[in-house]
All heavy atoms as an XYZ file, in Angstrom:
777
protein
N     168.146   -191.926    364.631
C     168.663   -191.787    363.271
C     169.576   -192.962    362.878
O     170.195   -193.582    363.711
C     169.478   -190.505    363.343
C     168.990   -189.765    364.570
C     168.436   -190.817    365.470
N     169.556   -193.147    361.582
C     170.298   -194.293    360.976
C     171.597   -193.804    360.417
O     171.691   -192.640    359.924
C     169.414   -194.902    359.870
C     169.743   -196.284    359.430
S     168.657   -196.755    358.033
C     167.046   -196.881    358.731
N     172.686   -194.590    360.487
C     173.950   -194.200    359.869
C     173.814   -194.221    358.323
O     172.927   -194.845    357.841
C     175.038   -195.126    360.314
O     174.934   -196.394    359.657
N     174.722   -193.540    357.654
C     174.689   -193.558    356.169
C     174.835   -194.925    355.595
O     174.154   -195.353    354.699
C     175.905   -192.675    355.668
C     175.977   -192.603    354.185
C     175.020   -191.641    353.565
O     174.602   -190.714    354.285
O     174.740   -191.741    352.411
N     175.712   -195.773    356.198
C     175.926   -197.149    355.765
C     174.702   -197.933    356.021
O     174.291   -198.775    355.163
C     177.141   -197.778    356.547
C     177.544   -199.119    356.047
C     178.762   -199.672    356.697
O     179.737   -198.876    356.780
O     178.725   -200.808    357.156
N     174.060   -197.831    357.182
C     172.846   -198.591    357.466
C     171.709   -198.211    356.546
O     170.943   -199.060    356.069
C     172.451   -198.413    358.976
N     171.613   -196.886    356.262
C     170.517   -196.394    355.371
C     170.720   -196.960    353.964
O     169.790   -197.388    353.368
C     170.537   -194.831    355.392
N     172.044   -196.974    353.506
C     172.294   -197.524    352.170
C     171.963   -199.008    352.059
O     171.345   -199.432    351.118
C     173.729   -197.287    351.886
O     174.068   -197.658    350.518
N     172.323   -199.783    353.099
C     172.013   -201.211    353.114
C     170.456   -201.445    353.124
O     169.943   -202.315    352.466
C     172.612   -201.934    354.284
O     173.995   -201.869    354.184
N     169.786   -200.635    353.966
C     168.330   -200.753    354.035
C     167.685   -200.431    352.746
O     166.831   -201.167    352.286
C     167.839   -199.718    355.122
C     166.399   -199.743    355.296
C     165.627   -200.625    355.994
C     165.503   -198.800    354.695
N     164.306   -200.276    355.852
C     164.143   -199.136    355.031
C     165.674   -197.679    353.888
C     163.006   -198.437    354.673
C     164.519   -196.952    353.448
C     163.307   -197.325    353.885
N     168.144   -199.347    352.041
C     167.580   -198.966    350.779
C     167.792   -200.081    349.720
O     166.926   -200.368    348.921
C     168.187   -197.665    350.307
C     167.509   -196.897    349.231
C     166.071   -196.589    349.538
C     168.238   -195.589    348.964
N     168.994   -200.671    349.756
C     169.317   -201.778    348.777
C     168.479   -202.972    349.002
O     168.249   -203.759    348.138
C     170.770   -202.121    348.896
C     171.677   -201.075    348.278
O     171.228   -200.276    347.432
O     172.916   -201.055    348.593
N     168.001   -203.191    350.218
C     167.202   -204.336    350.588
C     165.699   -204.230    350.230
O     164.980   -205.167    350.242
C     167.358   -204.692    352.010
N     165.308   -203.007    349.896
C     163.891   -202.772    349.603
C     163.562   -203.602    348.277
O     164.347   -203.658    347.380
C     163.567   -201.282    349.344
C     163.541   -200.382    350.552
C     163.241   -198.973    350.104
C     162.531   -200.830    351.609
N     162.325   -204.086    348.308
C     161.848   -204.815    347.163
C     160.638   -204.122    346.487
O     159.872   -203.428    347.215
C     161.447   -206.220    347.577
C     162.541   -207.012    348.144
C     162.071   -208.426    348.604
O     160.947   -208.853    348.344
N     162.888   -209.134    349.333
N     160.507   -204.355    345.158
C     159.320   -203.765    344.538
C     158.055   -204.213    345.276
O     157.993   -205.386    345.726
C     159.288   -204.247    343.085
C     160.376   -203.689    342.154
C     160.195   -204.237    340.777
C     160.388   -202.174    342.180
N     157.133   -203.334    345.360
C     155.799   -203.562    346.026
C     155.868   -203.439    347.528
O     154.891   -203.633    348.244
C     155.157   -204.900    345.621
C     154.706   -204.964    344.214
O     154.440   -203.861    343.621
O     154.573   -206.027    343.609
N     157.084   -203.221    348.115
C     157.151   -202.980    349.583
C     156.383   -201.704    349.870
O     156.395   -200.678    349.163
C     158.574   -202.731    350.045
C     159.308   -204.010    350.315
O     158.697   -205.104    350.291
O     160.538   -203.928    350.513
N     155.616   -201.739    350.969
C     154.941   -200.572    351.492
C     155.794   -199.851    352.475
O     156.464   -200.504    353.318
C     153.572   -200.970    352.177
C     152.525   -201.433    351.195
C     152.250   -202.659    350.784
C     151.603   -200.564    350.487
N     151.242   -202.656    349.840
C     150.859   -201.384    349.646
C     151.398   -199.145    350.506
C     149.843   -200.873    348.845
C     150.368   -198.658    349.717
C     149.629   -199.510    348.894
N     155.823   -198.512    352.410
C     156.570   -197.706    353.279
C     155.797   -196.473    353.841
O     154.737   -196.181    353.216
C     157.838   -197.201    352.534
C     158.794   -198.224    351.966
C     158.621   -198.322    350.494
C     160.178   -197.948    352.409
N     156.258   -195.993    354.925
C     155.678   -194.725    355.433
C     156.689   -193.609    355.040
O     157.874   -193.691    355.323
C     155.464   -194.795    356.840
C     154.385   -195.802    357.311
O     153.365   -195.824    356.538
O     154.537   -196.448    358.319
N     156.173   -192.591    354.467
C     156.937   -191.427    353.984
C     156.390   -190.156    354.593
O     155.219   -189.929    354.449
C     156.844   -191.359    352.414
C     157.438   -190.119    351.733
C     158.971   -190.050    351.929
C     157.059   -190.123    350.215
N     157.355   -189.358    355.115
C     156.918   -188.093    355.679
C     157.262   -186.976    354.728
O     158.405   -186.780    354.400
C     157.577   -187.857    357.023
C     157.085   -186.560    357.715
C     157.765   -186.479    359.093
C     157.188   -185.301    359.844
N     157.891   -185.175    361.155
N     156.282   -186.291    354.244
C     156.425   -185.148    353.310
C     155.568   -184.002    353.797
O     154.421   -184.214    354.214
C     156.077   -185.498    351.891
O     154.778   -185.913    351.789
C     157.041   -186.557    351.289
N     156.144   -182.816    353.813
C     155.360   -181.610    354.249
C     154.728   -181.813    355.609
O     153.547   -181.545    355.800
C     154.365   -181.230    353.164
C     154.913   -181.086    351.817
N     155.782   -180.092    351.460
C     154.756   -181.814    350.683
C     156.080   -180.186    350.224
N     155.567   -181.252    349.750
N     155.458   -182.471    356.515
C     155.029   -182.645    357.915
C     153.818   -183.616    358.010
O     153.162   -183.682    359.054
C     154.695   -181.343    358.589
C     155.859   -180.368    358.682
C     157.107   -180.927    359.360
O     156.933   -181.536    360.415
O     158.219   -180.787    358.848
N     153.590   -184.406    356.937
C     152.446   -185.378    356.976
C     153.025   -186.784    356.618
O     153.887   -186.863    355.739
C     151.462   -185.012    355.958
C     150.380   -184.118    356.392
C     149.245   -184.034    355.390
N     149.359   -185.058    354.323
C     148.785   -185.011    353.173
N     147.960   -184.001    352.916
N     148.902   -185.945    352.277
N     152.548   -187.803    357.286
C     152.912   -189.121    356.973
C     151.955   -189.691    355.944
O     150.751   -189.470    356.068
C     152.888   -190.046    358.164
C     154.071   -189.810    359.104
C     154.051   -189.034    360.314
C     155.354   -190.355    358.971
N     155.339   -189.045    360.793
C     156.168   -189.794    360.043
C     155.976   -191.150    357.979
C     157.504   -190.158    360.201
C     157.323   -191.495    358.172
C     158.059   -190.968    359.249
N     152.469   -190.488    354.952
C     151.601   -191.114    354.021
C     152.174   -192.446    353.716
O     153.379   -192.735    353.841
C     151.383   -190.259    352.778
C     152.594   -189.950    352.038
C     152.306   -189.037    350.824
O     151.372   -189.428    350.022
N     152.976   -187.960    350.710
N     151.291   -193.385    353.337
C     151.642   -194.739    353.019
C     151.948   -194.756    351.501
O     151.111   -194.363    350.718
C     150.557   -195.700    353.388
C     150.746   -197.202    353.180
C     151.733   -197.867    354.068
N     151.742   -197.541    355.468
C     151.205   -198.216    356.485
N     150.540   -199.331    356.207
N     151.325   -197.848    357.709
N     153.116   -195.259    351.115
C     153.508   -195.369    349.728
C     154.037   -196.765    349.412
O     154.402   -197.481    350.350
C     154.585   -194.331    349.287
C     153.982   -192.899    349.413
C     155.832   -194.531    350.127
N     154.043   -197.082    348.131
C     154.492   -198.411    347.687
C     155.594   -198.186    346.733
O     155.538   -197.402    345.808
C     153.353   -199.222    347.130
C     153.707   -200.655    346.857
C     152.446   -201.489    346.454
O     151.551   -200.932    345.780
N     152.432   -202.760    346.736
N     156.641   -198.987    346.841
C     157.783   -198.909    345.893
C     157.362   -199.562    344.591
O     157.108   -200.767    344.515
C     159.004   -199.616    346.430
C     160.236   -199.591    345.526
C     160.705   -198.226    345.107
C     161.421   -200.370    346.120
N     157.242   -198.765    343.549
C     156.708   -199.253    342.245
C     157.787   -199.532    341.212
O     157.547   -200.251    340.278
N     158.952   -198.838    341.393
C     159.999   -198.970    340.343
C     161.290   -198.447    340.929
O     161.312   -197.501    341.743
C     159.574   -198.186    339.107
C     160.600   -198.165    338.039
C     160.839   -199.046    337.081
C     161.595   -197.107    337.864
N     161.881   -198.637    336.268
C     162.355   -197.478    336.730
C     161.916   -195.914    338.499
C     163.379   -196.636    336.253
C     162.918   -195.107    338.066
C     163.622   -195.490    336.945
N     162.348   -199.045    340.451
C     163.676   -198.526    340.711
C     164.585   -198.865    339.471
O     164.294   -199.911    338.849
C     164.341   -199.012    342.013
O     165.584   -198.436    342.229
C     164.500   -200.462    342.045
N     165.491   -197.984    339.172
C     166.294   -198.328    337.979
C     167.375   -199.377    338.388
O     167.515   -199.660    339.611
C     166.956   -197.053    337.367
C     168.004   -196.428    338.293
O     168.017   -196.656    339.501
N     168.856   -195.603    337.786
N     168.094   -199.921    337.446
C     169.001   -201.015    337.698
C     170.119   -200.633    338.728
O     170.495   -201.440    339.483
C     169.629   -201.486    336.400
C     168.685   -202.178    335.545
O     167.689   -202.753    336.064
O     168.890   -202.351    334.319
N     170.549   -199.403    338.602
C     171.594   -198.916    339.584
C     171.085   -198.468    340.927
O     171.838   -198.128    341.821
N     169.727   -198.560    341.087
C     169.031   -198.121    342.313
C     169.487   -196.717    342.689
O     169.666   -196.404    343.877
C     169.333   -199.151    343.425
C     168.686   -200.469    343.149
C     168.864   -201.470    344.254
N     167.934   -201.279    345.322
C     166.706   -201.738    345.468
N     166.223   -202.463    344.503
N     165.924   -201.502    346.504
N     169.567   -195.828    341.699
C     169.851   -194.449    341.912
C     168.592   -193.560    341.815
O     168.513   -192.453    342.238
C     170.868   -193.884    340.996
O     170.464   -194.108    339.638
C     172.223   -194.584    341.195
N     167.492   -194.152    341.230
C     166.193   -193.499    341.111
C     165.157   -194.430    341.624
O     165.137   -195.646    341.381
C     165.894   -193.136    339.706
C     166.887   -192.125    339.027
C     166.555   -192.032    337.541
C     166.665   -190.794    339.655
N     164.146   -193.853    342.327
C     163.084   -194.671    342.905
C     161.765   -194.027    342.627
O     161.587   -192.826    342.687
C     163.238   -194.771    344.440
C     164.462   -195.542    344.870
C     165.703   -194.882    344.853
C     164.371   -196.862    345.206
C     166.846   -195.611    345.216
C     165.526   -197.544    345.602
C     166.770   -196.937    345.612
N     160.695   -194.817    342.378
C     159.358   -194.326    342.153
C     158.419   -194.968    343.179
O     158.370   -196.243    343.241
C     158.811   -194.663    340.750
C     157.381   -194.285    340.510
S     157.042   -192.527    340.590
C     157.691   -191.955    339.037
N     157.868   -194.154    344.028
C     156.898   -194.643    344.991
C     155.494   -194.119    344.561
O     155.390   -193.068    343.973
C     157.209   -194.030    346.382
C     158.593   -194.424    346.913
C     159.648   -193.583    346.718
C     158.827   -195.657    347.576
C     160.950   -193.958    347.147
C     160.054   -195.977    348.006
C     161.153   -195.190    347.798
N     154.463   -194.893    344.899
C     153.087   -194.450    344.521
C     152.277   -194.527    345.772
O     152.276   -195.480    346.556
C     152.506   -195.452    343.499
C     151.115   -195.075    343.191
C     153.382   -195.444    342.223
N     151.561   -193.396    346.068
C     150.716   -193.289    347.209
C     149.437   -194.041    347.028
O     149.058   -194.453    345.943
N     148.685   -194.226    348.089
C     147.396   -194.968    348.025
C     146.481   -194.372    347.009
O     145.678   -195.053    346.383
C     146.820   -195.137    349.368
C     147.543   -196.081    350.264
C     146.729   -196.478    351.415
N     147.471   -197.575    352.074
C     147.099   -198.104    353.169
N     146.041   -197.652    353.812
N     147.797   -199.112    353.697
N     146.497   -193.071    346.869
C     145.576   -192.417    345.946
C     146.078   -192.351    344.553
O     145.524   -191.789    343.626
N     147.274   -192.982    344.345
C     147.873   -193.024    343.000
C     148.888   -191.930    342.749
O     149.414   -191.786    341.684
N     149.109   -191.076    343.718
C     150.091   -189.971    343.528
C     151.506   -190.484    343.473
O     151.935   -191.213    344.417
C     149.919   -188.863    344.585
O     150.109   -189.464    345.856
N     152.231   -190.138    342.455
C     153.637   -190.652    342.345
C     154.639   -189.731    343.117
O     154.459   -188.583    343.232
C     153.902   -190.593    340.842
C     153.115   -189.490    340.329
C     151.843   -189.481    341.271
N     155.657   -190.350    343.601
C     156.800   -189.684    344.185
C     158.034   -190.262    343.661
O     158.403   -191.380    343.960
C     156.755   -189.876    345.749
C     155.429   -189.491    346.403
N     155.234   -188.225    346.782
C     154.362   -190.201    346.679
C     154.042   -188.102    347.372
N     153.477   -189.323    347.265
N     158.744   -189.466    342.837
C     160.055   -190.027    342.294
C     161.116   -189.297    343.134
O     161.076   -188.116    343.423
C     160.165   -189.663    340.847
O     160.071   -188.350    340.555
N     162.087   -190.114    343.451
C     163.260   -189.556    344.283
C     164.486   -190.251    343.914
O     164.626   -191.392    343.516
C     162.937   -189.916    345.776
C     161.820   -189.223    346.397
S     161.698   -189.537    348.116
C     160.061   -190.394    348.112
N     165.587   -189.424    344.143
C     166.896   -189.956    343.910
C     167.337   -190.691    345.095
O     166.768   -190.644    346.210
C     167.910   -188.740    343.704
O     167.952   -188.007    344.918
C     167.538   -187.896    342.481
N     168.386   -191.534    344.917
C     168.934   -192.301    346.023
C     169.354   -191.383    347.146
O     169.137   -191.642    348.358
C     170.095   -193.097    345.549
C     170.744   -193.945    346.666
C     171.843   -194.857    346.123
N     172.284   -195.787    347.141
C     171.759   -196.915    347.380
N     170.711   -197.347    346.634
N     172.184   -197.698    348.313
N     169.987   -190.236    346.787
C     170.379   -189.337    347.811
C     169.284   -188.797    348.717
O     169.449   -188.784    349.860
C     171.050   -188.110    347.076
C     171.588   -187.076    347.991
C     171.971   -185.883    347.175
N     173.337   -185.425    347.579
C     174.033   -184.573    346.849
N     173.655   -184.191    345.688
N     175.183   -184.156    347.334
N     168.158   -188.451    348.082
C     167.024   -188.048    348.861
C     166.450   -189.159    349.842
O     166.187   -188.943    350.945
C     165.911   -187.470    347.990
C     164.581   -187.265    348.725
C     166.366   -186.176    347.323
N     166.357   -190.398    349.169
C     165.882   -191.531    349.916
C     166.854   -191.830    351.113
O     166.335   -192.113    352.200
C     165.766   -192.767    349.011
S     164.447   -192.711    347.779
N     168.141   -191.699    350.933
C     169.067   -191.927    351.962
C     168.890   -190.893    353.148
O     168.830   -191.280    354.319
C     170.482   -191.875    351.517
C     170.955   -193.054    350.683
C     172.335   -192.776    350.038
C     171.053   -194.382    351.528
N     168.689   -189.661    352.754
C     168.496   -188.624    353.775
C     167.228   -188.898    354.557
O     167.242   -188.836    355.803
C     168.433   -187.215    353.138
C     168.250   -186.116    354.185
C     168.160   -184.744    353.556
N     167.112   -184.627    352.521
C     165.754   -184.492    352.781
N     165.280   -184.507    353.955
N     164.957   -184.392    351.789
N     166.132   -189.212    353.868
C     164.840   -189.474    354.476
C     164.999   -190.727    355.451
O     164.434   -190.697    356.552
C     163.748   -189.683    353.534
C     163.341   -188.467    352.732
C     162.456   -188.848    351.526
C     162.650   -187.427    353.605
N     165.632   -191.745    354.987
C     165.829   -192.927    355.843
C     166.663   -192.647    357.064
O     166.320   -193.048    358.140
C     166.467   -194.074    354.972
N     167.805   -191.855    356.876
C     168.641   -191.568    357.963
C     167.863   -190.739    358.992
O     168.088   -190.930    360.209
C     169.791   -190.728    357.505
C     170.932   -191.482    356.989
C     172.208   -190.618    356.786
N     171.994   -189.266    356.465
C     172.018   -188.729    355.242
N     172.271   -189.503    354.191
N     171.717   -187.423    355.086
N     167.001   -189.834    358.587
C     166.183   -188.953    359.407
C     164.921   -189.652    360.021
O     164.151   -188.955    360.674
C     165.812   -187.658    358.745
C     167.066   -186.835    358.349
O     168.170   -187.102    358.931
O     166.899   -185.885    357.545
N     164.679   -190.886    359.649
C     163.519   -191.581    360.046
C     162.273   -191.181    359.317
O     161.127   -191.402    359.828
N     162.336   -190.501    358.198
C     161.175   -190.034    357.524
C     160.833   -190.917    356.294
O     159.826   -190.628    355.573
C     161.417   -188.539    357.024
C     161.560   -187.655    358.220
C     161.817   -186.211    357.867
O     162.105   -185.939    356.630
O     161.761   -185.365    358.755
N     161.527   -191.984    356.085
C     161.167   -193.065    355.109
C     161.441   -194.369    355.807
O     162.545   -194.681    356.180
C     161.963   -192.940    353.822
C     161.685   -193.975    352.779
C     160.267   -193.842    352.244
C     162.693   -193.872    351.609
N     160.438   -195.163    356.064
C     160.577   -196.387    356.795
C     159.560   -197.438    356.255
O     158.515   -197.085    355.780
C     160.401   -196.162    358.254
C     159.053   -195.606    358.615
C     158.952   -195.185    360.079
N     157.587   -194.721    360.378
C     157.304   -193.855    361.284
N     158.217   -193.297    362.002
N     156.037   -193.515    361.499
N     159.990   -198.723    356.480
C     159.113   -199.834    356.068
C     157.883   -199.775    356.937
O     157.964   -199.552    358.167
C     159.868   -201.124    356.282
C     159.339   -202.326    355.516
C     159.411   -202.121    354.003
C     160.207   -203.536    355.835
N     156.737   -199.927    356.251
C     155.501   -199.863    356.987
C     155.328   -201.146    357.894
O     155.762   -202.228    357.480
C     154.301   -199.864    356.026
N     154.807   -200.922    359.017
C     154.593   -202.049    360.009
C     153.763   -203.160    359.340
O     154.028   -204.343    359.531
C     153.979   -201.578    361.297
N     152.730   -202.778    358.627
C     151.881   -203.754    357.982
C     152.023   -203.559    356.505
O     151.942   -202.522    355.934
C     150.381   -203.492    358.299
C     150.091   -203.825    359.746
C     148.572   -203.623    360.091
O     147.780   -203.725    359.166
O     148.264   -203.346    361.243
N     152.291   -204.730    355.772
C     152.405   -204.738    354.377
C     151.098   -205.018    353.683
O     150.461   -205.948    354.000
C     153.486   -205.782    353.898
C     154.898   -205.438    354.332
C     155.379   -204.181    353.658
O     155.413   -204.102    352.452
N     155.859   -203.220    354.487
N     150.705   -204.092    352.795
C     149.421   -204.288    352.085
C     149.558   -205.106    350.903
O     150.568   -205.839    350.783
N     148.587   -205.101    350.026
C     148.600   -205.974    348.824
C     149.831   -205.572    347.892
O     150.190   -204.371    347.830
C     147.315   -205.691    348.114
C     146.808   -204.417    348.659
C     147.347   -204.237    350.038
N     150.363   -206.566    347.227
C     151.481   -206.286    346.351
C     150.941   -206.090    344.923
O     151.078   -206.960    344.110
C     152.473   -207.477    346.437
C     152.746   -207.793    347.830
C     153.912   -208.113    348.484
N     155.288   -208.101    348.194
C     156.078   -207.260    348.882
N     155.647   -206.401    349.659
N     157.336   -207.402    348.693
N     150.424   -204.894    344.708
C     149.636   -204.655    343.508
C     150.434   -203.932    342.393
O     149.907   -203.799    341.278
C     148.444   -203.812    343.804
C     148.709   -202.446    344.328
C     147.465   -201.706    344.699
C     147.823   -200.338    345.294
N     146.650   -199.590    345.616
N     151.593   -203.429    342.614
C     152.301   -202.622    341.664
C     153.146   -203.497    340.718
O     153.834   -202.934    339.838
C     153.133   -201.542    342.321
C     152.294   -200.406    342.946
C     153.196   -199.454    343.613
C     151.419   -199.682    341.828
N     153.193   -204.756    340.870
C     154.038   -205.572    340.063
C     153.744   -205.356    338.531
O     154.646   -205.361    337.748
C     153.853   -207.094    340.366
O     154.107   -207.232    341.786
C     154.837   -207.932    339.627
N     152.469   -205.126    338.191
C     152.108   -204.857    336.751
C     152.829   -203.577    336.324
O     153.358   -203.507    335.203
C     150.603   -204.667    336.668
C     149.860   -205.965    336.322
C     148.370   -205.736    336.352
C     147.816   -205.301    335.049
N     146.328   -205.258    335.145
N     152.846   -202.557    337.129
C     153.461   -201.300    336.751
C     154.965   -201.528    336.539
O     155.558   -201.040    335.607
C     153.260   -200.246    337.854
C     154.004   -198.890    337.681
C     153.606   -198.226    336.426
C     153.824   -198.023    338.897
N     155.615   -202.285    337.464
C     157.020   -202.596    337.369
C     157.359   -203.330    336.101
O     158.296   -203.066    335.383
C     157.440   -203.397    338.565
O     157.117   -202.768    339.804
N     156.550   -204.295    335.731
C     156.858   -205.024    334.555
C     156.534   -204.179    333.247
O     157.247   -204.322    332.282
C     156.034   -206.353    334.440
O     154.663   -206.115    334.447
N     155.600   -203.292    333.368
C     155.328   -202.430    332.187
C     156.551   -201.525    331.925
O     156.991   -201.312    330.811
C     154.096   -201.501    332.511
C     153.723   -200.613    331.377
C     152.449   -199.818    331.699
C     152.063   -198.910    330.584
N     150.882   -198.193    330.844
N     157.110   -200.979    332.994
C     158.335   -200.139    332.907
C     159.500   -200.984    332.286
O     160.233   -200.540    331.458
C     158.741   -199.513    334.264
C     160.063   -198.824    334.114
C     157.679   -198.509    334.675
N     159.665   -202.179    332.823
C     160.764   -203.102    332.319
C     160.532   -203.372    330.829
O     161.499   -203.394    330.051
C     160.708   -204.369    333.106
N     159.294   -203.531    330.374
C     159.057   -203.816    328.972
C     159.259   -202.588    328.070
O     159.689   -202.739    326.916
C     157.568   -204.285    328.791
C     157.350   -205.680    329.363
O     158.326   -206.373    329.718
O     156.196   -206.012    329.599
N     159.009   -201.383    328.579
C     158.985   -200.190    327.706
C     160.040   -199.190    328.080
O     160.172   -198.204    327.436
C     157.620   -199.508    327.750
C     156.552   -200.429    327.286
N     156.439   -200.769    325.924
C     155.614   -201.095    327.930
C     155.403   -201.662    325.819
N     154.869   -201.811    327.017
N     160.787   -199.434    329.127
C     161.851   -198.497    329.549
C     161.335   -197.340    330.379
O     160.161   -197.196    330.597
N     162.254   -196.481    330.770
C     161.902   -195.351    331.653
C     160.887   -194.389    331.073
O     160.287   -193.663    331.780
C     163.191   -194.583    331.992
C     164.167   -195.397    332.842
O     163.801   -196.528    333.225
O     165.279   -194.964    332.998
N     160.779   -194.283    329.750
C     159.834   -193.330    329.193
C     158.388   -193.654    329.458
O     157.498   -192.811    329.227
C     160.113   -193.331    327.644
O     159.779   -194.546    327.080
N     158.131   -194.885    330.007
C     156.774   -195.244    330.362
C     156.150   -194.189    331.327
O     154.981   -193.895    331.174
C     156.769   -196.594    331.045
O     157.255   -197.570    330.128
C     155.390   -197.053    331.390
N     156.891   -193.691    332.183
C     156.339   -192.753    333.192
C     155.868   -191.491    332.554
O     155.009   -190.763    333.165
C     157.345   -192.451    334.329
C     157.405   -193.615    335.301
C     158.545   -194.339    335.408
C     156.399   -193.954    336.104
C     158.637   -195.413    336.290
C     156.413   -194.978    336.954
C     157.539   -195.754    337.046
N     156.331   -191.089    331.393
C     155.854   -189.927    330.764
C     154.433   -190.072    330.300
O     153.709   -189.139    330.214
C     156.732   -189.660    329.504
N     154.005   -191.325    330.142
C     152.585   -191.582    329.671
C     151.634   -191.947    330.786
O     150.472   -192.149    330.536
C     152.591   -192.654    328.603
O     152.981   -193.854    329.200
N     152.146   -192.064    331.986
C     151.281   -192.452    333.136
C     150.478   -191.259    333.679
O     150.892   -190.160    333.651
C     152.109   -193.069    334.266
C     152.751   -194.401    333.958
C     153.518   -194.877    335.088
C     151.656   -195.453    333.578
Protein backbone atom coordinates (compact mmCIF):
# COMPACT_ATOMS: atom_id res chain seq x y z
CA UNK A 1 0.00 0.00 0.00
CA UNK A 2 0.99 3.58 -0.73
CA UNK A 3 0.89 6.43 1.78
CA UNK A 4 -1.60 9.27 1.31
CA UNK A 5 1.25 11.66 0.46
CA UNK A 6 2.83 9.25 -2.04
CA UNK A 7 -0.55 8.58 -3.67
CA UNK A 8 -1.21 12.32 -3.99
CA UNK A 9 2.19 12.95 -5.61
CA UNK A 10 1.70 9.98 -7.93
CA UNK A 11 -1.73 11.23 -8.99
CA UNK A 12 -0.36 14.73 -9.64
CA UNK A 13 2.35 13.25 -11.87
CA UNK A 14 -0.09 11.45 -14.18
CA UNK A 15 -0.24 12.87 -17.68
CA UNK A 16 -3.07 12.88 -20.20
CA UNK A 17 -3.01 9.73 -22.32
CA UNK A 18 -1.18 7.68 -19.65
CA UNK A 19 -2.37 4.07 -19.60
CA UNK A 20 -3.30 2.63 -16.22
CA UNK A 21 -4.59 -0.60 -14.77
CA UNK A 22 -7.82 -0.12 -12.79
CA UNK A 23 -9.47 -2.74 -10.61
CA UNK A 24 -13.25 -2.44 -10.51
CA UNK A 25 -15.72 -5.10 -9.39
CA UNK A 26 -12.83 -7.52 -8.75
CA UNK A 27 -11.67 -7.23 -12.39
CA UNK A 28 -8.61 -5.49 -13.80
CA UNK A 29 -9.01 -3.38 -16.90
CA UNK A 30 -6.72 -1.14 -18.91
CA UNK A 31 -7.80 2.52 -19.00
CA UNK A 32 -6.34 5.72 -20.36
CA UNK A 33 -6.41 9.11 -18.65
CA UNK A 34 -8.43 11.24 -21.06
CA UNK A 35 -9.16 14.36 -19.03
CA UNK A 36 -8.67 16.07 -15.70
CA UNK A 37 -9.92 19.43 -14.56
CA UNK A 38 -7.46 22.22 -13.77
CA UNK A 39 -7.57 21.55 -10.04
CA UNK A 40 -7.04 17.80 -10.61
CA UNK A 41 -10.06 17.04 -8.46
CA UNK A 42 -11.94 15.20 -11.25
CA UNK A 43 -10.52 12.58 -13.60
CA UNK A 44 -11.95 10.86 -16.68
CA UNK A 45 -10.51 7.52 -17.71
CA UNK A 46 -11.55 5.67 -20.87
CA UNK A 47 -11.41 1.90 -21.20
CA UNK A 48 -10.20 0.12 -24.31
CA UNK A 49 -13.78 -0.48 -25.39
CA UNK A 50 -14.59 3.20 -24.96
CA UNK A 51 -16.29 2.87 -21.59
CA UNK A 52 -15.79 6.03 -19.51
CA UNK A 53 -14.90 6.07 -15.81
CA UNK A 54 -15.16 9.43 -14.09
CA UNK A 55 -13.73 9.65 -10.60
CA UNK A 56 -13.04 12.21 -7.95
CA UNK A 57 -9.55 12.76 -6.63
CA UNK A 58 -10.62 11.16 -3.36
CA UNK A 59 -11.62 7.92 -5.10
CA UNK A 60 -8.44 7.90 -7.21
CA UNK A 61 -6.33 8.39 -4.07
CA UNK A 62 -8.04 5.49 -2.31
CA UNK A 63 -7.60 3.22 -5.34
CA UNK A 64 -3.93 4.20 -5.69
CA UNK A 65 -3.26 3.68 -1.96
CA UNK A 66 -4.89 0.24 -2.15
CA UNK A 67 -2.96 -0.72 -5.29
CA UNK A 68 -6.13 -0.80 -7.42
CA UNK A 69 -5.10 2.06 -9.73
CA UNK A 70 -1.57 1.86 -11.09
CA UNK A 71 0.44 2.90 -14.10
CA UNK A 72 0.38 0.16 -16.73
CA UNK A 73 3.68 -1.60 -17.29
CA UNK A 74 3.35 -1.07 -21.03
CA UNK A 75 2.12 2.25 -22.39
CA UNK A 76 -0.11 1.95 -25.45
CA UNK A 77 -0.81 4.55 -28.12
CA UNK A 78 -1.44 8.10 -26.93
CA UNK A 79 -4.75 8.44 -28.72
CA UNK A 80 -6.92 10.49 -26.40
CA UNK A 81 -5.20 13.82 -26.99
CA UNK A 82 -8.02 14.74 -29.41
CA UNK A 83 -10.61 14.15 -26.68
CA UNK A 84 -8.59 16.23 -24.22
CA UNK A 85 -8.34 19.16 -26.61
CA UNK A 86 -12.06 18.91 -27.43
CA UNK A 87 -12.88 19.27 -23.74
CA UNK A 88 -10.47 22.19 -23.40
CA UNK A 89 -12.13 23.91 -26.37
CA UNK A 90 -15.72 23.39 -25.21
CA UNK A 91 -15.52 23.04 -21.44
CA UNK A 92 -16.74 20.32 -19.12
CA UNK A 93 -20.16 20.13 -20.81
CA UNK A 94 -18.53 18.25 -23.70
CA UNK A 95 -18.93 14.97 -21.80
CA UNK A 96 -22.69 15.38 -21.81
CA UNK A 97 -22.61 14.91 -25.58
CA UNK A 98 -20.15 11.99 -25.73
